ROFI-79638 format. One record per residue (C-alpha): x, y, z; residue in three letters. Coordinates in pm, whole numbers, padded with zeros to 5 digits, always signed. Layout:
XYZAla
...
***
This chain:
-00042-00010+00009Met
+00298+00203+00082Arg
+00351+00222-00310Ala
+00038+00272-00412Asn
-00029+00608-00175Ala
+00336+00739-00332Arg
+00220+00665-00726Leu
-00114+00829-00594Phe
+00121+01154-00439Trp
+00326+01163-00791Ile
-00022+01160-00999Leu
-00150+01414-00746Thr
+00158+01644-00829Gly
+00157+01548-01221Phe
-00216+01663-01210Phe
-00166+01983-01035Phe
+00163+02049-01230Leu
-00035+01976-01560Leu
-00319+02229-01466Ala
-00061+02510-01445Val
+00074+02426-01747Val
-00272+02402-01912Tyr
-00356+02717-01735Thr
-00040+02908-01912Val
-00089+02755-02249Trp
-00428+02886-02239Ser
-00344+03205-02176Leu
-00055+03226-02393Leu
-00235+03121-02733Phe
-00579+03258-02659Asp
-00744+02946-02764Ala
-01100+03104-02729Gln
-01059+03395-02971Asn
-00882+03197-03222Leu
-01188+02922-03234Ala
-01466+03219-03214Thr
-01448+03608-03363Thr
-01593+03739-03020Ala
-01470+03594-02689Ser
-01729+03542-02443Ile
-01535+03575-02129Thr
-01248+03804-02276Gly
-01025+03645-02055Ser
-00841+03355-02316Gly
-00839+03111-02022Ile
-01000+02753-02113Asp
-01168+02688-01768Trp
-01348+02353-01834Val
-00986+02194-01866Gly
-00802+02417-01601Thr
-01112+02286-01314Val
-01099+01912-01435Ala
-00751+01910-01431Leu
-00729+02060-01090Thr
-01036+01856-00935Leu
-00837+01547-01063Ala
-00537+01673-00858Gly
-00776+01669-00600Val
-00911+01383-00625Ala
-00607+01218-00674Ser
-00498+01364-00328Ala
-00771+01245-00180Leu
-00678+00862-00250Ile
-00300+00897-00160Ala
-00436+01054+00161Phe
-00680+00749+00196Tyr
-00445+00484+00111Val
-00139+00629+00307Gly
-00388+00668+00628Arg
-00541+00292+00602Thr
-00148+00170+00515His
-00017+00348+00863Ser
-00361+00202+01041Ala
-00293-00144+00964Gln
-00016-00166+01186Gly
+00210-00390+00910Gly
+00300-00478+00576Glu
+00063-00655+00389Leu
+00224-00979+00153Pro
+00165-00715-00160Glu
+00423-00507-00012Asp
+00682-00751+00066Arg
+00934-00858-00167Ile
+01042-01206-00011Asp
+00585-01278-00027Ala
+00500-01625-00151Glu
+00133-01627-00362Ile
-00005-01836-00015Asp
+00086-01548+00237Asp
-00220-01319+00055Gly
-00477-01597+00079Gln
-00740-01468+00304Ala
-01093-01560+00367Glu
-01268-01331+00110Gln
-01601-01413+00266Gly
-01909-01662+00229Phe
-02067-01673-00148Phe
-02360-01916-00239Ser
-02292-02016-00577Pro
-02621-02210-00659Trp
-02783-01864-00523Ser
-03038-01683-00759Trp
-03144-01445-00532Trp
-02890-01182-00600Pro
-02996-01179-00985Ile
-03380-01130-00883Ser
-03250-00853-00698Leu
-03044-00655-00972Ala
-03367-00743-01182Gly
-03567-00564-00948Ser
-03358-00257-00876Leu
-03310-00256-01250Ala
-03688-00216-01259Leu
-03677+00062-00980Val
-03455+00276-01140Phe
-03609+00229-01492Leu
-03918+00350-01305Gly
-03748+00652-01189Phe
-03638+00759-01544Ala
-03962+00639-01739Val
-04245+00683-01519Gly
-04321+00638-01138Phe
-04580+00386-01161Trp
-04324+00150-01297Leu
-04151+00180-00957Val
-04512+00097-00764Leu
-04472-00241-00961Phe
-04090-00301-00901Ala
-04106-00218-00534Leu
-04271-00552-00416Pro
-04026-00753-00642Leu
-03750-00569-00428Leu
-03891-00644-00130Ala
-03933-01023-00214Leu
-03610-01053-00347Ala
-03437-00914-00065Val
-03615-01133+00177Thr
-03538-01412-00039Gly
-03168-01371-00015Trp
-03182-01298+00382Val
-03366-01575+00436Tyr
-03269-01852+00197Glu
-03027-02032+00453Tyr
-03345-02078+00684Tyr
-03540-02277+00515Arg
-03525-02569+00209Gly
-03222-02773+00127Tyr
-02953-02582+00233Phe
-03096-02485+00594Ala
-02910-02424+00934His
***
């Protein structure tokens, strides 16, 4: 994780440097007046590119800060960060998943209908919400009944 934090800090500096270079370049070459006969703002700065590059630098700085803080809080090196680590060192429990379960597919379909209802018409949401409730209930209680009950 230390290497990831360093890479994101380097990327942050790159984006901020690029934002400055882009702003100076747009001032020098005045792309607004070259593209149109009359400039709207009159300044010649392409604000869209400048703001986009600056926000990319801010986002990269946030990720670098988070990864760095996570690395310092974990208390040790991850196997991915050690040169002498074996593949088995990074093997950990990833969670419990049911490969035979159809409930996640029904949940995804009912959520798709809910979001489609928000986009197309609210009446579709009213039909999709009971399907969503049924899919969530089925997924939560799939181990309480049937063949795989505990």
